N, C-alpha and C positions, 0 to 999 in steps of 0.2 A: 630760740628763734634762729633760724638759718635763712639767710637771704643775701641778695646782691643788688646793688643799685647800678643801673646802666645809663642813667640820664643825669644831666646837670641839675642841681638844686639851687634856685635863686629865690630868696624871700626878701621882702622890703620892710615889713612892719612887725615881724615877730621877734621875740627875744631869744628863742632857741631854735637853731637851724642845724640839722645833721643830715648826712648822706643816707642814713637808715632811720634814725629816730630823732625827733626834735627834742623832747624832754621825757625822761623816765624817772619815776620815783619807785625804787625797789625793783626786784626782779633780776633776770639774767638775760644778757644779750650774748649770743655765741655764734661763731662760724659765719659772720657776716662780712661783706666787703663793699666798699665804695670805690668805684672806678672813674668817677667824674668830679668836676669842680663843685664846691659848695660855697655859696655866697650868702651872707646874712648880715643882720645889723649889730648884734651884740655877742651872744654866746654861740660860737660856730665850731663844729667839729666834723671830721671826716666820717665818723660813725654816729656820734651823738652830740647834739648841741649842749645838753645838760643831763647829768646823772646825779641823783641824790639818794642818800641812804633812807630806807624805809624803817622807821623805829618800831613799827608794829610787826612787820613780816621779815625782818632780818636784813642781811647784807645785799648790796647791789654789786653785781659782778658783770664785767665785760671781758670776754675771753675769746682767743683764737679769731680775732677780727683783723682786717687789714684795710688801709686806705692808700690809694694812689692818686687822689685828686688834690688840686690846689684848694686851700681854705682862705677865704677872704672875708674880712669884717669891714662894714661900711659905716656903722653908727658909733655911738659912744654911750657909756653907762657910768654915771657918777658913782663913786665909791672909794673904798680903801682896799689895797692889795698888800698882803704880807708875803715877801719873797726874799729868801736868803738873809733873814734877819733885818731886812729893811722894810720900812713902811712907805708906800707910795699912795698919795691921794690925788684924785682928779677924775678924769673920764677915761674909761678903758673899753677896749673890745677884747673879749676873751676868746682866744682861738687855740685849737689843738688838732694835730693830725688824727687823733683817735677821739678825744673828748674835748669840747670847748671849755666847760667848767664842771666841776664835780665836788662832792662833799661825802667823805667817808665811804669811798668806793674801792673796789679792787679791780685792777687792770692786769690781766694775765695773758701771756703769749700773744700779744697784739703787735702788729708791724705797721709802721708808717713808711710806705715805700717812696713817698714824694720828698726828696731832699729840699729843704727850705720851702716847705709846703705852705707856710702861713704868710699872708699878706695883710698886715694890719698894724695896729698900734701896740698891742700886747700879745705876745705869743709864747705858749709853753710847748 
């Protein structure tokens, strides 16, 4: 996939919001860019809100993508987060300059051009 987003993305009731893709299970996203702000409720990313491994069709890859927009989360998601050997429980908004939340994915040669891009409770 090669693409570019030139407009702001604002969602109010969806769990996955991205500048290019909301949610992808499997596949490859390549040479995409997001140039505007992305605002969502739970899993919000500059390129993809959520990326997950596809056990039937192999790996999920995002490569040579870039984000220059601000990422904002407005909702909350109850759950548990494991980070740096610590366990945090409560409500979280998962945000990222490239991907909001992912599982068993590869991110290659991607750039987040927005310094301090994330505005929310939990930001990677």
